[in-house]
C-alpha positions in Angstrom: 0.0 0.0 -0.2 1.2 3.4 -0.8 0.2 5.9 2.0 1.0 9.8 2.0 0.6 11.7 5.4 0.1 15.3 5.3 0.6 17.5 8.4 1.5 21.3 8.7 4.6 20.9 10.8 6.4 18.2 12.7 7.1 19.8 16.1 7.2 17.9 19.3 3.5 17.5 20.0 0.8 14.8 20.4 -0.5 15.0 16.8 3.2 14.9 15.3 4.1 11.9 17.6 0.8 10.0 16.4 1.6 10.7 12.9 5.2 9.6 13.2 4.4 6.4 14.7 2.0 5.6 12.2 4.4 6.2 9.3 7.1 4.0 11.3 4.7 1.3 11.7 3.3 1.2 8.3 7.0 1.0 6.9 8.3 -1.7 9.5 5.2 -3.8 10.2 3.5 -4.0 7.0 6.1 -2.9 4.4 4.1 -0.1 2.9 5.5 2.8 1.0 5.0 5.9 2.9 5.7 9.6 2.2 5.5 12.4 5.2 4.6 15.5 3.5 5.1 18.5 6.1 5.8 22.2 6.2 8.9 23.9 8.0 9.1 22.6 11.7 10.2 25.8 13.4 9.6 27.2 16.7 10.4 26.6 20.3 8.6 23.5 20.4 11.4 21.4 19.0 11.4 19.3 15.7 10.5 15.8 15.3 11.6 15.4 11.7 15.1 14.5 12.8 13.7 11.3 14.2 11.6 10.7 11.0 14.8 10.9 9.0 16.9 9.0 11.4 14.5 6.0 11.2 13.8 5.8 7.5 10.6 7.6 6.9 10.7 9.6 3.5 9.9 13.2 4.1 9.2 16.0 1.8 9.2 19.2 3.3 7.1 22.0 1.6 8.2 25.7 2.3 4.7 27.2 2.0 2.8 24.7 4.0 2.7 26.8 7.1 0.2 27.2 9.9 -0.7 30.8 9.6 -3.6 31.8 7.2 -2.4 33.7 4.2 -4.3 33.8 1.0 -1.1 33.6 -1.1 1.1 31.4 0.9 -2.0 28.9 1.2 -2.4 29.0 -2.5 1.2 28.1 -3.0 1.1 25.6 -0.3 -2.0 24.0 -1.8 -0.2 23.7 -5.3 3.0 22.2 -3.5 0.8 19.4 -1.8 -1.0 18.7 -4.8 2.2 18.1 -6.9 3.6 16.2 -4.1 0.7 13.9 -3.9 0.7 13.6 -7.8 4.3 12.5 -8.1 3.7 9.9 -5.2 0.6 8.5 -6.5 -0.5 7.0 -3.1 -3.5 4.7 -2.6 -4.3 6.6 0.8 -3.8 10.1 1.8 -4.1 10.6 5.4 -4.2 14.2 6.7 -3.7 15.9 10.0 -4.1 19.3 11.6 -6.4 22.0 10.3 -4.3 23.5 7.5 -2.7 20.3 6.6 -6.2 18.7 6.5 -7.7 21.3 4.4 -5.2 21.6 1.8 -4.3 17.9 1.8 -7.8 16.7 1.4 -8.6 19.2 -1.2 -5.7 18.2 -3.4 -6.2 14.5 -2.7 -9.7 14.6 -3.8 -8.9 16.7 -6.9 -6.4 14.1 -7.9 -8.9 11.3 -7.3 -6.8 9.7 -4.6 -8.8 6.2 -3.8 -9.0 6.7 0.0 -8.8 10.1 1.8 -8.7 10.2 5.6 -8.4 12.9 8.1 -7.6 12.6 11.7 -9.2 14.9 14.2 -6.5 15.5 16.8 -8.3 18.8 18.1 -11.0 21.1 16.6 -9.7 24.4 15.4 -12.5 26.1 16.7 -13.4 26.7 20.3 -15.3 29.0 22.8 -12.3 31.1 23.4 -12.3 32.5 19.9 -14.3 35.4 18.6 -17.9 34.6 17.2 -16.6 35.4 13.6 -13.3 33.2 13.9 -15.4 30.3 15.1 -17.8 30.5 12.5 -15.0 30.6 9.8 -13.2 27.6 11.2 -16.5 25.7 11.4 -17.2 26.5 7.8 -13.7 25.7 6.7 -14.0 22.1 8.6 -17.5 21.4 6.9 -15.9 21.9 3.7 -12.7 19.9 4.2 -15.2 17.2 5.5 -16.9 17.0 2.3 -13.5 16.3 0.7 -12.7 13.1 2.4 -14.0 9.5 2.8 -13.6 8.9 6.6 -13.0 11.1 9.6 -11.0 9.7 12.6 -11.1 11.2 16.0 -8.6 10.6 18.6 -11.5 10.7 21.3 -15.2 10.3 21.2 -15.6 13.9 22.6 -14.0 15.0 19.4 -16.7 13.3 17.3 -19.4 14.8 19.7 -18.1 18.4 18.9 -17.8 18.1 15.4 -21.1 16.7 14.9 -22.8 19.1 17.2 -21.3 21.8 15.1 -22.7 20.2 12.0 -19.1 19.5 10.3 -20.2 15.9 9.2 -22.8 13.4 10.2 -21.9 10.9 12.9 -21.4 8.0 10.7 -18.5 9.5 8.9 -16.5 9.5 12.2 -14.7 6.5 14.0 -12.5 6.9 17.0 -9.0 5.6 17.1 -7.0 6.5 20.4 -3.6 8.1 19.6 -1.1 5.6 20.1 2.4 5.6 21.8 5.3 3.4 22.9 3.8 2.2 26.0 6.8 0.0 27.4 9.0 3.0 28.5 6.1 4.3 30.8 5.2 0.8 32.2 8.9 0.5 33.1 9.5 4.2 34.0 9.6 3.5 37.9 13.2 2.2 37.4 14.3 5.8 36.5 12.5 7.2 39.7 15.3 7.7 42.1 17.9 9.1 39.9 16.0 11.5 38.2 14.4 12.8 41.5 18.1 13.1 42.7 19.1 15.1 39.5 16.3 17.5 39.9 17.0 17.9 43.7 13.8 16.4 44.7 13.8 15.2 48.3 12.6 11.6 49.3 9.4 13.0 51.0 8.5 15.5 48.3 5.2 14.8 46.5 5.7 16.0 43.0 2.8 17.4 41.0 3.9 17.4 37.3 2.3 19.2 34.1 3.6 18.4 30.6 2.4 20.9 28.0 3.9 23.8 26.0 4.0 27.1 27.9 1.3 28.5 25.7 -2.1 30.0 25.8 -5.0 27.7 26.9 -2.6 25.2 28.5 -3.8 26.4 32.0 -0.4 26.7 33.7 -1.7 29.7 35.5 -4.3 27.5 37.3 -1.6 25.2 38.6 0.3 28.4 39.8 -2.7 29.8 41.4 -3.7 26.6 43.0 -0.2 25.9 44.2 -0.2 28.7 46.9 -2.8 27.0 48.9 -1.5 23.3 48.0 1.9 24.3 49.5 0.3 26.1 52.6 -1.3 22.8 53.6 1.3 20.3 52.2 4.7 21.9 52.4 6.3 18.8 51.0 4.7 19.7 47.6 6.9 20.5 44.4 5.6 21.2 41.0 7.4 20.2 37.9 6.6 21.8 34.5 8.1 20.0 31.3 7.8 22.0 28.2 8.5 25.4 27.0 7.0 28.3 25.0 6.5 31.9 24.7 4.9 32.3 28.1 7.7 31.0 30.4 8.8 34.4 31.4 5.3 35.4 32.4 5.0 32.2 34.5 8.3 32.5 36.0 7.2 35.9 37.2 4.0 34.5 38.4 5.7 31.9 40.7 8.3 34.4 41.9 5.4 36.9 42.8 3.7 34.2 44.8 7.0 33.2 46.7 6.9 29.7 45.2 10.2 29.7 43.5 11.5 27.1 45.8 8.6 24.8 45.1 8.5 24.9 41.3 11.1 23.0 38.9 10.8 24.2 35.0 13.0 21.9 32.9 12.2 23.4 29.6 11.7 21.4 26.4 12.6 17.8 26.5 12.8 15.0 23.9 9.9 13.0 23.7 12.0 9.9 24.6 12.8 11.5 28.0 9.1 12.0 28.9 9.0 8.8 30.9 12.0 9.9 32.9 10.3 13.0 34.1 7.0 11.2 34.7 8.9 8.9 36.9 9.9 11.6 39.1 6.2 12.6 39.5 3.6 11.3 42.1 0.6 13.2 40.3 0.1 14.6 36.9 -2.1 17.7 36.7 -3.7 18.6 33.3 -5.4 22.2 33.2 -5.6 22.7 29.4 -8.8 24.5 28.4 -8.8 22.6 25.0 -7.3 19.5 23.7 -8.4 16.6 21.8 -7.1 13.9 24.3 -3.6 15.0 25.7 -1.1 12.2 25.6 0.3 13.3 28.9 -2.8 11.7 30.6 -2.5 8.1 29.4 1.4 8.5 29.6 1.2 9.2 33.4 -1.5 6.6 34.0 0.6 4.0 32.2 3.3 5.1 34.4 1.1 4.3 37.6 0.6 8.1 38.4 -3.1 9.4 39.0 -4.2 12.3 36.9 -6.1 15.4 38.0 -7.7 17.0 34.9 -10.1 19.5 33.8 -13.1 18.0 32.2 -12.3 19.0 28.7 -12.8 17.1 25.4 -11.4 13.6 25.6 -10.1 13.7 29.2 -13.0 11.8 30.6 -12.3 8.8 28.4 -9.2 8.0 30.5 -9.7 10.0 33.7 -12.5 9.1 36.2 -12.9 10.7 39.6 -11.8 8.2 42.3 -10.9 5.5 39.6 -7.8 7.0 37.9 -7.6 10.4 39.3 -10.0 13.6 39.6 -11.9 15.0 36.8 -12.8 18.7 37.6 -15.0 21.6 36.1 -12.6 23.8 33.9 -11.1 26.7 35.4 -12.2 25.7 39.0 -9.0 26.4 41.2 -10.9 25.5 44.3 -11.7 22.0 43.2 -8.3 21.8 41.7 -6.7 22.8 45.2 -8.8 20.2 47.1 -8.0 17.4 44.8 -4.2 17.9 44.7 -4.2 18.3 48.6 -6.1 15.1 48.9 -3.7 13.4 46.7 -0.7 14.9 48.4 -2.0 13.7 51.8 -2.9 10.2 50.9 -0.1 7.8 49.1 -2.3 4.9 49.3 -4.9 6.6 47.1 -2.2 7.7 44.7 -1.2 4.2 44.4 -4.5 2.7 44.0 -5.7 5.4 41.4 -2.5 5.1 39.4 -2.6 1.2 39.2 -6.1 1.1 37.9 -5.0 3.7 35.3 -2.2 1.6 34.2 -4.4 -1.5 33.8 -6.9 0.4 31.5 -4.4 2.2 29.3 -2.1 -0.6 28.6 -4.7 -2.1 26.5 -5.6 0.6 24.6 -2.7 3.0 23.6 0.2 0.9 22.3 0.9 2.5 18.8 0.7 -0.8 17.2 -2.8 -1.2 18.0 -3.6 2.3 16.7 -1.7 1.7 13.4 -3.3 -1.7 12.9 -6.6 -0.1 13.3 -6.0 2.7 11.0 -4.6 0.5 8.3 -7.9 -1.6 8.6 -9.8 1.6 8.1 -7.8 2.4 4.8 -8.7 -1.1 3.5 -12.4 -0.6 4.2 -12.4 2.7 2.5 -10.6 1.4 -0.4 -13.0 -1.9 -0.7 -16.0 0.7 -0.6 -14.7 2.7 -3.3 -14.0 -0.5 -5.4 -10.3 -0.9 -5.1 -8.1 -3.8 -4.6 -6.6 -4.1 -1.2 -3.4 -5.5 0.2 
């Protein structure tokens, strides 16, 4: 099978890791011909393309396939995507991200590619936009949905959101959870003592970690606000932020103003392969984003046996259940956040119980091989429906 993946940029992020694992599995497990079509992967979030090149995934980088909307650049980007697909002659085009999805689906349909698939990692429209912007992005998604054969959601919540916005009928969607390499997380406890020592974490410290870009709508400010009351009740609490971004200076200022500098560790950007190491140092994962398809940090923490405290947004409830695998809280509710974190700080037995249940549930669902096998079955189903021979 010949499969072309189209994504705007290969920064370090959930959608990008998902795409890279899918490409690798198709090549290594099934012997498929794969081409990863992407734009420049620039910015403070880091670059996954080095891993793709190192592991033998053919990559074509298009200079005008960029995230920001601009009519001239987007027209050029469309022509570049179309030319790349035409030259590769794929059986399947699988697109990701809003811009990559729009241009890739349109180009693939224009070229009559037999199977056109799009994965919804997160909706480009949300309540925190202006009404005009939200309507524009919904209209774009409706059009793009008409340009593909199948929509794949990384969580049932994504399907619910897009169906409610009338992007496409429910029967056009199918859920496939975003896969990852689970073994490093299942085995991460072996790294705990050394990592905590490197970070200057004491034996009795309870570490509350957050893994996310230091960016808008990721919710770091809620953690910082909550930390004052958590530390007052639990002086042994430490907060570990993994990730970097444009708001780092702002958050460092907030932490300093709160007198909490000694209780926060900001390690900055780390390679994806080091995430298990930093989760091993944690006792609790906190996820306070205001919008996210299904944050990879949640199953990663649960696979590592750490309970998760999350705002009830998008797909979080599909892995986080209150008093089963962690705590699910109303978005933006710092009082509830503080209460949950204090309870977990004070009760190591509860932390262990919730973490173990999370590990049990996630170990069956999130291996990347499970994801790729299911996606390849979807490719085959679409090809059959469209009268094409499958392999």
